[in-house]
C-alpha positions as CSV (number, residue, x, y, z in Angstrom):
1,M,170.7,20.0,-38.6
2,P,167.1,19.2,-37.5
3,T,165.8,15.7,-37.6
4,L,163.5,15.4,-40.6
5,G,161.4,12.5,-41.9
6,A,158.0,11.6,-43.2
7,H,154.9,9.3,-42.8
8,M,155.5,6.0,-44.6
9,S,153.2,3.1,-45.5
10,I,153.5,-0.2,-43.7
11,A,152.2,-2.2,-46.7
12,G,154.2,-5.4,-47.0
13,G,155.4,-5.2,-43.4
14,Y,156.4,-2.7,-40.8
15,Y,160.0,-2.8,-41.8
16,R,158.9,-1.5,-45.3
17,A,158.1,1.9,-43.8
18,V,161.7,2.0,-42.5
19,E,163.1,1.0,-45.9
20,A,161.0,3.7,-47.6
21,A,162.1,6.3,-45.1
22,A,165.8,5.4,-45.6
23,K,165.3,5.5,-49.4
24,A,163.9,9.0,-49.1
25,S,166.9,10.1,-46.9
26,C,164.7,10.5,-43.8
27,D,166.2,10.8,-40.4
28,C,163.0,9.6,-38.7
29,V,159.7,7.9,-39.6
30,Q,156.0,8.0,-38.7
31,L,153.6,5.2,-39.5
32,F,150.2,3.7,-38.7
33,T,150.4,0.5,-36.7
34,K,147.1,-0.7,-38.2
35,N,144.5,0.3,-40.8
36,N,143.7,3.9,-39.7
37,N,140.1,3.6,-40.9
38,Q,139.2,0.4,-39.1
39,W,138.7,-0.4,-35.4
40,R,140.0,-3.9,-35.4
41,A,143.7,-4.7,-35.7
42,K,145.6,-7.8,-36.6
43,P,148.0,-8.7,-33.8
44,I,151.7,-7.8,-34.4
45,S,153.9,-10.9,-34.3
46,D,157.2,-11.0,-32.5
47,A,158.9,-11.6,-35.8
48,D,157.3,-8.5,-37.4
49,A,158.4,-6.4,-34.5
50,E,161.9,-7.8,-34.6
51,L,162.2,-7.1,-38.4
52,F,161.0,-3.5,-37.8
53,R,163.5,-2.9,-35.0
54,T,166.3,-4.4,-36.9
55,A,165.6,-2.3,-39.9
56,L,165.6,0.9,-37.8
57,E,169.0,0.0,-36.4
58,E,170.6,-1.1,-39.7
59,L,169.3,1.8,-41.7
60,N,169.9,4.4,-39.0
61,V,166.3,5.7,-38.9
62,R,165.5,7.3,-35.6
63,H,162.5,8.5,-33.6
64,P,159.9,6.1,-35.0
65,I,156.3,7.3,-34.0
66,A,152.8,6.3,-34.8
67,H,149.7,8.2,-35.8
68,S,146.6,6.7,-34.2
69,S,143.3,5.8,-36.0
70,Y,141.2,8.7,-37.2
71,L,138.1,6.8,-35.8
72,I,139.2,7.6,-32.2
73,N,137.1,10.4,-30.6
74,L,137.9,10.9,-26.9
75,A,135.6,14.0,-26.8
76,S,132.5,12.1,-27.9
77,P,129.4,12.5,-25.8
78,D,128.2,9.1,-26.8
79,P,129.3,6.7,-24.0
80,A,129.6,3.7,-26.4
81,L,131.8,5.6,-28.8
82,W,133.9,7.1,-26.0
83,R,134.5,3.7,-24.5
84,K,135.4,2.2,-27.9
85,S,137.8,5.2,-28.5
86,V,139.5,4.7,-25.2
87,D,139.9,1.0,-25.8
88,A,141.3,1.6,-29.3
89,L,143.8,4.1,-27.9
90,V,145.0,1.6,-25.3
91,V,145.5,-0.9,-28.2
92,E,147.4,1.7,-30.2
93,M,149.7,2.4,-27.2
94,Q,150.4,-1.3,-26.7
95,R,151.1,-1.9,-30.3
96,A,153.5,1.1,-30.4
97,E,155.3,-0.2,-27.3
98,Q,155.6,-3.6,-28.9
99,L,157.3,-2.0,-31.9
100,G,159.5,0.2,-29.8
101,L,158.0,3.5,-30.9
102,D,158.6,6.7,-29.1
103,Y,155.1,8.3,-29.3
104,V,151.5,7.8,-30.5
105,V,150.0,11.0,-32.0
106,V,146.2,11.4,-31.5
107,H,143.7,14.0,-32.6
108,P,142.0,15.1,-29.3
109,G,138.5,14.7,-30.6
110,A,135.2,16.4,-31.6
111,F,132.5,17.3,-29.1
112,T,129.7,16.9,-31.8
113,T,126.4,17.4,-30.0
114,S,127.8,18.4,-26.6
115,S,129.9,21.5,-25.7
116,E,133.6,22.5,-25.8
117,E,133.8,22.2,-22.0
118,R,132.2,18.8,-21.9
119,G,134.4,17.6,-24.8
120,I,137.6,18.7,-23.0
121,A,136.5,16.9,-19.9
122,N,135.8,13.7,-21.8
123,I,139.2,13.9,-23.5
124,A,140.9,14.3,-20.1
125,N,138.9,11.4,-18.6
126,G,139.7,9.2,-21.7
127,L,143.4,9.9,-21.3
128,D,143.3,9.1,-17.6
129,E,141.6,5.8,-18.4
130,M,144.2,5.0,-21.1
131,H,147.0,5.8,-18.6
132,N,145.3,3.6,-16.0
133,C,145.2,0.7,-18.5
134,T,148.9,1.1,-19.6
135,P,151.0,1.4,-16.5
136,G,154.8,1.3,-17.1
137,L,154.7,2.0,-20.8
138,R,157.7,3.8,-22.2
139,C,155.8,5.1,-25.2
140,R,153.9,8.4,-24.7
141,C,150.8,9.9,-26.2
142,L,151.0,13.2,-28.0
143,L,148.0,15.5,-28.5
144,E,148.1,17.0,-32.0
145,T,147.2,20.6,-32.6
146,T,144.2,20.6,-35.0
147,A,142.8,23.0,-37.6
148,G,139.5,23.2,-35.8
149,Q,137.2,21.8,-38.5
150,G,133.6,21.3,-37.3
151,S,133.6,20.7,-33.5
152,N,137.2,19.3,-33.4
153,L,139.1,20.4,-30.3
154,G,142.8,21.3,-30.0
155,W,142.8,24.2,-32.4
156,Q,143.1,26.8,-29.7
157,F,146.1,26.7,-27.4
158,E,143.8,27.3,-24.5
159,Q,142.0,24.0,-25.3
160,L,145.2,22.0,-25.2
161,A,146.1,23.7,-21.9
162,A,142.8,22.8,-20.4
163,M,143.2,19.1,-21.4
164,L,146.6,19.0,-19.8
165,D,145.3,20.8,-16.7
166,Q,142.5,18.2,-16.2
167,V,144.5,15.0,-16.7
168,A,145.9,13.2,-13.7
169,A,149.3,12.4,-15.3
170,P,150.2,15.3,-17.7
171,Q,153.9,14.2,-17.5
172,R,152.9,11.2,-19.6
173,L,151.7,13.4,-22.4
174,G,153.2,15.7,-25.0
175,I,152.2,17.8,-28.0
176,C,152.6,17.3,-31.7
177,F,152.7,20.7,-33.4
178,D,151.3,20.7,-36.9
179,T,152.2,23.8,-39.0
180,C,149.3,23.5,-41.4
181,H,146.8,23.0,-38.5
182,V,148.1,25.9,-36.4
183,F,148.0,28.2,-39.4
184,A,144.5,27.1,-40.4
185,A,143.4,27.6,-36.8
186,G,144.3,31.3,-37.2
187,Y,147.9,31.6,-35.7
188,R,150.3,33.7,-37.8
189,L,153.7,32.3,-38.7
190,H,154.9,34.2,-41.7
191,S,157.2,37.0,-40.3
192,K,159.7,36.5,-37.6
193,A,157.5,38.7,-35.3
194,D,154.4,36.5,-36.2
195,Y,156.3,33.3,-35.5
196,R,157.7,34.7,-32.2
197,R,154.3,35.8,-31.0
198,T,152.6,32.5,-31.8
199,M,155.4,30.5,-30.0
200,E,155.2,32.9,-27.1
201,A,151.5,32.4,-26.8
202,F,152.0,28.6,-27.0
203,D,154.7,28.7,-24.4
204,K,152.6,30.8,-22.0
205,L,149.6,28.6,-22.2
206,V,151.0,25.1,-22.9
207,G,154.8,25.2,-22.8
208,V,157.1,24.8,-25.7
209,D,158.9,22.1,-23.7
210,R,155.8,19.9,-24.2
211,I,156.4,19.9,-28.0
212,L,157.9,16.5,-28.7
213,A,157.2,16.2,-32.4
214,F,156.3,18.4,-35.4
215,H,154.2,17.7,-38.5
216,L,155.6,19.9,-41.3
217,N,152.9,20.6,-43.8
218,D,152.0,23.7,-45.9
219,S,148.4,24.6,-46.1
220,K,146.1,24.6,-49.2
221,R,143.7,27.0,-47.4
222,E,144.2,30.5,-46.0
223,L,144.9,31.7,-42.5
224,G,142.1,31.0,-40.1
225,S,140.1,28.8,-42.6
226,R,139.9,26.0,-40.0
227,V,140.2,23.6,-42.9
228,D,142.7,20.8,-42.7
229,R,144.2,20.5,-46.2
230,H,148.0,19.7,-46.5
231,E,150.1,21.1,-49.3
232,H,153.7,20.6,-50.4
233,I,156.3,22.7,-48.6
234,G,156.5,26.2,-50.0
235,R,153.6,25.7,-52.4
236,G,150.7,26.7,-50.1
237,E,149.5,29.6,-48.1
238,L,152.3,29.2,-45.6
239,G,155.1,29.5,-48.1
240,L,158.7,29.0,-47.1
241,A,159.2,31.6,-44.4
242,P,157.5,29.8,-41.4
243,F,159.5,26.7,-42.1
244,R,162.7,28.7,-42.1
245,H,161.8,30.2,-38.7
246,L,161.0,26.8,-37.3
247,L,164.0,24.9,-38.7
248,N,166.4,27.5,-37.3
249,D,164.8,27.8,-33.9
250,P,167.5,26.5,-31.5
251,R,164.8,25.2,-29.1
252,F,163.7,22.6,-31.6
253,Q,166.9,21.3,-33.1
254,S,166.6,17.9,-31.3
255,I,162.8,17.5,-31.8
256,P,161.8,15.2,-34.7
257,M,159.8,16.7,-37.6
258,Y,157.7,14.6,-40.0
259,L,156.2,15.4,-43.4
260,E,152.5,14.5,-44.0
261,T,152.4,16.0,-47.5
262,P,150.8,14.3,-50.5
263,K,152.6,11.3,-51.9
264,G,153.7,10.9,-55.5
265,T,156.4,11.8,-58.0
266,E,157.1,15.0,-60.0
267,E,159.3,14.8,-63.1
268,G,160.5,11.4,-61.9
269,R,161.4,12.5,-58.4
270,D,159.8,11.3,-55.2
271,L,157.8,14.2,-53.7
272,D,158.9,13.3,-50.1
273,V,162.5,13.8,-51.3
274,L,161.7,17.1,-53.0
275,N,160.0,18.3,-49.8
276,L,162.9,17.2,-47.6
277,D,165.4,18.9,-49.9
278,T,163.4,22.1,-49.7
279,L,163.3,21.9,-45.9
280,R,167.0,21.2,-45.6
281,S,167.8,24.1,-47.9
282,L,166.2,26.4,-45.4
283,V,168.6,25.5,-42.6
284,R,171.2,28.0,-41.9
285,R,174.7,26.6,-41.6
286,R,176.2,27.6,-38.2
287,R,179.7,28.8,-38.0
288,K,182.0,26.6,-36.0
């Protein structure tokens, strides 16, 4: 059975995200280590970190990861914003290490007024700088596949490959594969043949062995829209078939997968629970 979880709020303490994950029957959990729309961050106390780690152990929630701030833009042509973004990512990595998280997921960035080539070079330089500032960290940074809105990079597999090719320590990086984003970027996933071709393209350019986490989201918008709008599993343009292909792919059985679908309730049931139930219903039981 694949390892399935969701993004949870840290309101009230980091351990609260673990409690919420366990209540929703998650195997794993993703969280923000700080307010994702602010640069500054309140220091994490040793007590808060200990409570979080204890909750993980006691509630048997595995593979905790963080999503970085949306303000970070490593592709920025503005030297001041680029520097601020690098410094913020360093802090994100250090906070994740303090909490004992496996990975920090980051959107590669948007080149805005420059060019795709310059943006990719800036991303690689920013990742190198972050690595230079965080020697010895166990926690690794994952570049997320994006939908390609505006000038955002990472929506084409070739762009991700170029970033990895240009960094000095690619072994310290991985990829977070977002189903909604990849679909919105124009990659087909519906039929078995579509799914196979998309994964073959990814493997050839980047390597499926670099995928260390998945974001499982349906898409409100159509194939190739390049619009990032998440929908509940099976209720969007993706439907159920792509998730069935992915969840039964033997290559990814040990890779943690996290929901980022809208929160709320439906007929008194938590929507995370409904989405997780839907996903688990798609897993084929293997004969012993």
